[in-house]
LOROTI-143374 format. One line per field, with one value per residue (C-alpha): residue number from 1; residue in three letters; chain; x, y, z. Coordinates in Angstrom, 2 decimals, always signed. Example, Ala and Ser with C-alpha at 12.3 -4.5 7.8 and 13.67 -1.06 7.14 Angstrom:
BEGIN
k	1/2 $
r	ALA/SER $
c	A/A $
east	+12.30/+13.67 $
north	-4.50/-1.06 $
up	+7.80/+7.14 $
***
This chain:
BEGIN
k	1/2/3/4/5/6/7/8/9/10/11/12/13/14/15/16/17/18/19/20/21/22/23/24/25/26/27/28/29/30/31/32/33/34/35/36/37/38/39/40/41/42/43/44/45/46/47/48/49/50/51/52/53/54/55/56/57/58/59/60/61/62/63/64/65/66/67/68/69/70/71/72/73/74/75/76/77/78/79/80/81/82/83/84/85/86/87/88/89/90/91/92/93/94/95/96/97/98/99/100/101/102/103/104/105/106/107/108/109/110/111/112/113/114/115/116/117/118/119/120/121/122/123/124/125/126/127/128/129/130/131/132/133/134/135/136/137/138/139/140/141/142/143/144/145/146/147/148/149/150/151/152/153/154/155/156/157/158/159/160/161/162/163/164/165/166/167/168/169/170/171/172/173/174/175/176/177/178/179/180/181/182/183/184/185/186/187/188/189/190/191/192/193/194/195/196/197/198/199/200/201/202/203/204/205/206/207/208/209/210/211/212/213/214/215/216/217/218/219/220/221/222/223/224/225/226/227/228/229/230/231/232/233/234/235/236/237/238/239/240/241/242/243/244/245/246/247/248/249/250/251/252/253/254/255/256/257/258/259/260/261/262/263/264/265/266/267/268/269/270/271/272/273/274/275/276/277/278/279/280/281/282/283/284/285/286/287/288/289/290/291/292/293/294/295/296/297/298/299/300/301/302/303/304/305/306/307/308/309/310/311/312/313/314/315/316/317/318/319/320/321/322/323/324/325/326/327/328/329/330/331/332/333/334/335/336/337/338/339/340/341/342/343/344/345/346/347 $
r	MET/SER/LEU/LYS/LYS/PHE/LEU/ALA/LEU/PRO/VAL/VAL/LEU/GLY/ALA/ILE/PHE/ALA/LEU/SER/VAL/GLY/ALA/ILE/LEU/GLY/PHE/ARG/TYR/LEU/VAL/SER/ALA/PRO/SER/SER/ASP/SER/SER/PRO/ILE/SER/LEU/SER/ILE/THR/GLN/GLY/GLN/SER/VAL/SER/GLN/ILE/ALA/ASN/THR/LEU/GLU/LYS/GLU/GLY/LEU/ILE/ARG/SER/ALA/LEU/VAL/TYR/ARG/ILE/PHE/VAL/ARG/LEU/SER/GLY/PHE/GLU/SER/LYS/LEU/GLN/ALA/GLY/THR/PHE/LYS/LEU/ALA/ARG/ASP/LEU/PRO/MET/LYS/ASP/LEU/THR/TYR/ARG/LEU/SER/ARG/GLY/THR/THR/ASP/GLN/THR/ILE/THR/THR/LEU/GLU/GLY/TRP/ARG/LEU/GLU/GLU/ILE/ALA/GLU/LEU/LEU/GLU/LYS/LYS/GLN/ILE/VAL/THR/LYS/ASP/GLU/PHE/LEU/GLU/ALA/ALA/THR/LYS/LYS/PHE/SER/TYR/ASP/PHE/LEU/PRO/ASN/TYR/SER/GLY/GLY/LEU/ASP/ARG/PRO/TYR/ARG/LYS/LEU/GLU/GLY/TYR/LEU/PHE/PRO/ASP/THR/TYR/GLN/ILE/ALA/ALA/GLN/SER/SER/ALA/GLU/THR/ILE/ILE/ASN/THR/MET/LEU/LYS/ASN/PHE/SER/VAL/ARG/VAL/THR/SER/ALA/MET/ARG/SER/ASP/ALA/GLY/LYS/ASN/LYS/LEU/THR/LEU/ASP/GLU/THR/ILE/ARG/LEU/ALA/SER/ILE/VAL/GLU/ARG/GLU/GLY/ALA/LYS/ASP/ALA/ASP/ARG/ALA/LEU/VAL/ALA/GLY/ILE/LEU/ILE/LYS/ARG/LEU/GLN/THR/PRO/GLY/TRP/LYS/ILE/GLU/SER/ASP/VAL/THR/VAL/GLN/PHE/ALA/LEU/GLY/TYR/GLU/ALA/LYS/ASN/LYS/THR/TRP/TRP/ARG/LYS/ASP/ILE/THR/SER/ASP/ASP/LEU/ASN/ILE/ASP/SER/ALA/TYR/ASN/THR/ARG/LYS/ASN/GLY/GLY/LEU/PRO/PRO/THR/PRO/ILE/ALA/SER/PRO/GLY/LEU/SER/SER/ILE/LYS/ALA/THR/ILE/TYR/PRO/LYS/ALA/SER/ASP/TYR/TRP/PHE/TYR/VAL/ALA/ASP/SER/VAL/GLY/VAL/THR/HIS/TYR/ALA/ARG/THR/ILE/ASP/GLU/HIS/THR/ALA/ASN/ILE/GLN/LYS/TYR/ASN/VAL/HIS $
c	A/A/A/A/A/A/A/A/A/A/A/A/A/A/A/A/A/A/A/A/A/A/A/A/A/A/A/A/A/A/A/A/A/A/A/A/A/A/A/A/A/A/A/A/A/A/A/A/A/A/A/A/A/A/A/A/A/A/A/A/A/A/A/A/A/A/A/A/A/A/A/A/A/A/A/A/A/A/A/A/A/A/A/A/A/A/A/A/A/A/A/A/A/A/A/A/A/A/A/A/A/A/A/A/A/A/A/A/A/A/A/A/A/A/A/A/A/A/A/A/A/A/A/A/A/A/A/A/A/A/A/A/A/A/A/A/A/A/A/A/A/A/A/A/A/A/A/A/A/A/A/A/A/A/A/A/A/A/A/A/A/A/A/A/A/A/A/A/A/A/A/A/A/A/A/A/A/A/A/A/A/A/A/A/A/A/A/A/A/A/A/A/A/A/A/A/A/A/A/A/A/A/A/A/A/A/A/A/A/A/A/A/A/A/A/A/A/A/A/A/A/A/A/A/A/A/A/A/A/A/A/A/A/A/A/A/A/A/A/A/A/A/A/A/A/A/A/A/A/A/A/A/A/A/A/A/A/A/A/A/A/A/A/A/A/A/A/A/A/A/A/A/A/A/A/A/A/A/A/A/A/A/A/A/A/A/A/A/A/A/A/A/A/A/A/A/A/A/A/A/A/A/A/A/A/A/A/A/A/A/A/A/A/A/A/A/A/A/A/A/A/A/A/A/A/A/A/A/A/A/A/A/A/A/A/A/A/A/A/A/A/A/A/A/A/A/A $
east	+7.80/+7.30/+8.94/+5.54/+4.54/+7.95/+7.61/+4.06/+5.08/+6.59/+3.49/+1.24/+3.42/+3.49/-0.28/-0.66/+1.75/-0.05/-3.41/-2.04/-0.57/-3.78/-5.86/-3.71/-3.79/-7.50/-8.18/-6.06/-8.05/-11.39/-10.50/-9.02/-10.96/-13.57/-13.11/-11.04/-14.22/-13.92/-17.43/-19.18/-22.13/-24.64/-25.21/-27.54/-27.16/-30.05/-29.84/-29.93/-28.82/-26.72/-23.27/-24.79/-27.36/-24.70/-22.43/-25.22/-25.97/-22.29/-22.01/-25.20/-23.83/-20.53/-18.54/-17.14/-16.52/-17.96/-20.43/-19.12/-15.51/-16.65/-18.36/-15.19/-12.99/-15.13/-15.14/-11.39/-10.44/-12.54/-14.94/-18.05/-19.42/-18.04/-20.06/-22.31/-25.68/-25.96/-25.67/-22.18/-20.46/-18.38/-16.61/-15.87/-12.12/-11.83/-10.15/-12.21/-10.08/-10.57/-14.26/-14.79/-12.78/-15.11/-18.21/-16.89/-16.28/-19.77/-21.02/-21.03/-18.39/-16.96/-15.53/-12.59/-10.40/-6.85/-5.41/-2.12/+0.30/-1.06/+1.32/+0.67/-0.93/-3.54/-4.47/-4.77/-6.98/-9.35/-9.74/-10.49/-13.02/-14.75/-14.73/-12.92/-9.86/-8.40/-5.47/-3.28/-4.24/-3.30/+0.04/+0.91/+0.12/+2.37/+5.36/+5.03/+6.86/+5.29/+6.89/+6.97/+10.09/+9.71/+9.74/+13.02/+15.02/+15.61/+18.12/+17.25/+17.21/+13.48/+11.67/+8.75/+8.78/+5.80/+7.67/+9.12/+5.85/+5.69/+5.11/+4.13/+0.44/-0.83/-3.37/-6.63/-10.28/-10.68/-13.62/-12.87/-14.61/-16.45/-14.32/-11.07/-8.04/-5.45/-2.97/-5.48/-6.00/-2.25/-1.76/-4.50/-2.72/+0.69/-0.69/-2.15/+1.28/+2.81/+0.29/+0.26/+4.04/+4.93/+8.12/+9.04/+8.67/+10.80/+13.48/+13.37/+13.94/+17.53/+18.15/+18.20/+20.86/+18.24/+16.99/+13.23/+13.23/+15.11/+12.61/+9.64/+11.28/+11.79/+8.31/+6.76/+8.46/+7.21/+3.72/+3.76/+5.26/+1.79/+2.91/+0.29/+0.57/+2.15/+4.90/+5.71/+8.31/+10.09/+10.12/+11.37/+14.16/+15.29/+15.29/+17.24/+19.78/+20.17/+20.45/+23.20/+25.25/+27.98/+27.44/+23.68/+20.85/+17.24/+16.10/+12.42/+10.15/+7.70/+10.30/+10.45/+6.65/+6.92/+9.57/+7.47/+4.57/+1.06/-0.03/-2.84/-3.82/-4.92/-5.49/-3.17/-0.12/+1.09/+1.42/+1.49/+3.27/+6.90/+9.25/+13.00/+13.32/+11.28/+13.68/+16.50/+14.74/+17.19/+15.78/+17.11/+14.08/+15.17/+16.59/+17.32/+20.10/+21.00/+22.26/+20.64/+17.18/+15.15/+15.42/+12.05/+9.32/+7.37/+3.97/+2.23/+2.92/+0.31/+1.01/+1.51/+4.29/+5.93/+5.94/+7.23/+10.16/+10.94/+10.63/+11.80/+12.12/+15.58/+15.99/+18.51/+16.46/+17.71/+14.92/+11.12/+8.39/+4.61/+2.44/-0.84/-2.91/-0.59/+1.29/+4.95/+7.63/+11.14/+14.56/+18.08/+19.88/+19.37/+18.78/+15.97/+14.54/+14.62/+12.89/+10.14/+9.62/+9.22/+7.11/+4.61/+4.69/+5.73/+6.65 $
north	+54.08/+54.26/+51.75/+50.41/+49.74/+48.21/+45.81/+44.91/+43.94/+40.51/+39.74/+40.52/+38.51/+35.61/+35.69/+35.69/+32.77/+30.82/+31.44/+30.32/+27.12/+26.51/+26.98/+24.52/+21.92/+22.46/+21.96/+18.81/+17.49/+18.30/+16.51/+13.44/+10.23/+10.89/+7.43/+4.25/+2.23/+0.31/-1.15/-0.48/+1.90/+1.87/+5.40/+6.41/+9.55/+10.37/+12.04/+15.82/+16.09/+19.19/+19.15/+20.77/+17.98/+15.30/+17.00/+17.14/+13.44/+12.51/+14.53/+12.97/+9.47/+10.33/+9.92/+13.47/+15.88/+19.02/+19.57/+23.13/+21.98/+19.24/+21.76/+23.87/+20.81/+19.54/+22.94/+23.55/+20.02/+20.11/+17.30/+19.49/+18.23/+14.68/+13.26/+10.46/+9.07/+5.53/+3.38/+3.27/+1.12/+3.53/+3.50/+6.11/+5.42/+7.09/+10.51/+13.11/+12.79/+9.00/+9.26/+11.85/+9.80/+6.85/+9.00/+10.21/+6.72/+5.26/+2.03/-0.60/-3.32/-3.87/-6.81/-5.99/-8.14/-7.11/-8.91/-10.70/-8.45/-5.15/-2.44/-0.38/+2.47/+0.13/-1.16/+2.44/+3.36/+0.46/+1.50/+5.06/+3.87/+1.83/+4.98/+3.14/+5.40/+7.84/+6.92/+9.51/+8.25/+4.70/+5.60/+7.86/+5.07/+2.73/+4.97/+4.23/+1.53/-1.93/-4.55/-7.82/-9.95/-10.69/-7.04/-5.92/-3.13/-0.79/+1.84/+4.26/+4.71/+4.08/+6.12/+6.56/+6.12/+3.76/+1.44/-0.41/-2.38/-3.16/-6.87/-7.66/-6.66/-10.13/-10.27/-11.76/-11.07/-9.09/-8.16/-4.59/-3.52/-0.22/+2.79/+0.89/+3.14/+2.74/+1.37/-1.27/-2.40/-2.61/-4.64/-7.04/-7.61/-8.03/-10.52/-12.48/-12.57/-13.89/-16.75/-17.64/-17.50/-20.04/-20.23/-23.41/-21.61/-18.71/-21.15/-23.04/-19.79/-19.91/-23.15/-21.05/-18.79/-16.05/-14.06/-13.86/-10.31/-11.37/-14.20/-11.82/-9.41/-12.24/-13.66/-10.28/-10.45/-14.02/-12.80/-9.91/-12.00/-13.51/-17.10/-19.74/-21.78/-24.67/-22.36/-20.31/-22.65/-22.98/-19.19/-18.72/-21.24/-19.32/-16.00/-17.44/-18.94/-15.59/-13.76/-16.01/-16.33/-13.68/-11.58/-12.17/-9.77/-10.60/-8.33/-8.40/-5.90/-5.93/-4.15/-1.48/-1.22/-0.63/+2.06/+3.86/+4.21/+5.43/+5.92/+8.49/+7.74/+4.17/+4.72/+1.92/+1.38/-1.33/+0.03/-2.58/-0.75/-0.31/+1.55/+1.22/+4.52/+3.04/+0.11/+2.59/+4.44/+5.52/+3.69/+1.29/-0.87/-1.29/-4.82/-4.40/-1.98/-3.02/-6.30/-7.98/-7.50/-4.28/-2.39/-3.70/-6.03/-4.48/-5.82/-8.14/-11.73/-14.39/-17.63/-19.55/-17.22/-17.19/-20.99/-21.23/-18.98/-20.89/-24.23/-23.46/-25.95/-26.40/-26.54/-25.86/-22.90/-19.32/-17.46/-17.41/-15.39/-15.45/-15.26/-13.37/-16.10/-16.53/-19.63/-19.47/-20.56/-21.40/-21.23/-22.38/-19.86/-16.26/-17.48/-19.79/-16.95/-14.53/-17.12/-17.51/-13.74/-13.62/-16.77/-15.64/-11.99/-10.81/-7.14 $
up	+32.15/+35.90/+38.20/+39.22/+35.60/+34.87/+37.79/+36.73/+33.17/+34.04/+36.07/+33.09/+30.68/+33.12/+33.42/+29.62/+29.33/+32.05/+30.42/+27.02/+28.45/+30.35/+27.20/+25.24/+27.99/+28.45/+24.74/+24.67/+27.61/+25.97/+22.71/+24.45/+25.08/+27.79/+29.30/+29.19/+28.66/+25.35/+25.46/+22.11/+22.00/+19.15/+17.88/+15.04/+12.94/+10.64/+7.26/+7.55/+11.17/+11.82/+13.40/+16.51/+16.83/+16.33/+18.89/+21.46/+20.96/+21.32/+24.54/+25.93/+25.28/+26.96/+23.72/+23.91/+26.77/+25.19/+22.35/+21.88/+21.51/+19.13/+16.85/+16.82/+16.21/+13.31/+11.62/+12.01/+10.91/+7.74/+8.71/+8.85/+5.53/+5.81/+8.71/+7.44/+8.36/+9.69/+12.78/+14.26/+16.87/+18.96/+22.32/+24.98/+24.81/+21.38/+21.15/+19.32/+16.16/+15.88/+16.70/+13.96/+11.49/+12.03/+11.66/+8.30/+6.90/+6.81/+8.33/+5.59/+5.49/+2.01/+0.13/-2.15/-4.37/-5.18/-8.17/-8.73/-10.56/-9.25/-8.12/-5.00/-6.89/-8.37/-4.91/-3.71/-6.66/-5.95/-2.32/-3.40/-5.98/-3.27/-1.06/+1.73/+1.93/-0.57/-2.77/-1.05/+2.42/+1.47/-0.13/+2.80/+5.27/+3.26/+4.08/+7.80/+9.75/+9.91/+12.13/+10.19/+10.06/+6.34/+5.25/+3.66/+5.26/+2.32/+3.37/+0.57/-3.17/-3.60/-6.23/-3.80/+0.01/-0.10/-2.47/+0.55/+0.75/-2.96/-3.49/+0.10/+0.12/-0.64/-3.50/-2.23/-1.42/+1.78/+3.97/+5.06/+8.25/+8.30/+9.24/+8.70/+8.38/+5.62/+8.19/+9.31/+5.72/+5.11/+8.29/+7.16/+3.83/+5.46/+7.98/+5.09/+3.44/+6.69/+6.73/+3.03/+2.56/+5.21/+7.23/+5.34/+2.01/+3.26/+4.35/+1.05/-0.87/+0.37/-1.55/-4.73/-3.18/-2.93/+0.04/+0.57/-0.78/-3.91/-4.31/-4.10/-6.54/-9.01/-8.37/-9.19/-12.61/-13.13/-12.25/-14.70/-17.51/-17.86/-17.96/-17.23/-14.05/-15.95/-17.26/-14.17/-12.65/-15.99/-16.52/-12.95/-13.59/-16.68/-14.81/-11.87/-14.27/-16.04/-12.71/-11.42/-14.62/-15.14/-18.25/-18.43/-17.67/-16.88/-19.75/-18.80/-20.52/-17.60/-15.47/-18.18/-18.04/-14.32/-14.81/-17.42/-15.00/-15.76/-19.36/-19.43/-23.04/-22.29/-18.55/-17.53/-15.35/-17.72/-21.24/-23.98/-26.79/-25.78/-28.10/-28.51/-26.64/-23.79/-23.58/-22.96/-20.15/-17.45/-14.45/-11.85/-12.72/-16.34/-16.43/-20.13/-19.23/-15.68/-14.36/-11.40/-9.96/-9.79/-6.47/-5.23/-6.47/-9.32/-8.24/-5.81/-6.88/-6.20/-4.39/-7.65/-8.80/-5.37/-5.21/-8.78/-7.84/-4.65/-6.46/-10.02/-12.85/-14.33/-18.12/-20.84/-22.07/-21.85/-23.61/-23.69/-25.35/-25.04/-28.16/-28.60/-26.94/-23.96/-25.04/-23.98/-26.45/-25.27/-26.93/-26.16/-28.37/-29.47/-33.04/-31.89/-29.82/-32.77/-34.92/-32.28/-32.16/-35.95/-36.16/-33.51/-34.53/-31.07/-30.74 $
***
């Protein structure tokens, strides 16, 4: 190699590097928000419009910087077939990614109802069924950090990363705005919890020598036990007494149901027929084998169960069992309890 060519090589490499950096920075600029203006713009997309036509309309309205870059972005990001028809409220301060996300979500607000006693996966499945967000999107969003003072700080040991929000997505009826992200939905549910579970209630939980998190864990068991409103405080009192008495375990089958997880045969997260082998499942959630509370709540308790756990009813009972029509029968001794199980044919 001649000296002239050798000296020219760094110049060529430097030029290539500069062009590469310039291309990356240029692309980032072109996909960024074209303006800081957050004023909403009404934009209509008709059925059958091509990506090119949509891109040209977006560029004309000042919602993107380049129609060409938008077409490339949509194709590379997999949104080409997901853009929907409808009338959208958009703003010029949206980056290309957020803008496209909204265009792929449709325009109709939805009303959803999450039920007391549901676990996170059931909430996620409802949102997917309603075509609001996918189950995976919701569960992935639940792994992120949310800044609420009532949320527990689990240091580890969870069976799933999203489990840290289990029990805190308050069961209620929600109006979900069009194009809401999974994180927005989660924040809405957490804010509802912060309002419904008042500061006075959180303070009163300490009178039972329980933290708020321990209270919610116990309330989730009360919720899943299926007790009627009139029985919840009494059931909660029995569980608290068991929890705080040396040598006793909670021994709740609903925590075993949670540990067993989804049953494909009956398409349920809460299997009814539990075998003796099931009761011996090796899980931190199995309160038949382990003392104390499960690592997290097992479901989202409703306000009635939370209040019953904060304000339990004392009794001299140690056992309870619900019959086939939901009536709860109480016992002071194991012999009385065994007799109730036989009398009401409880399995």
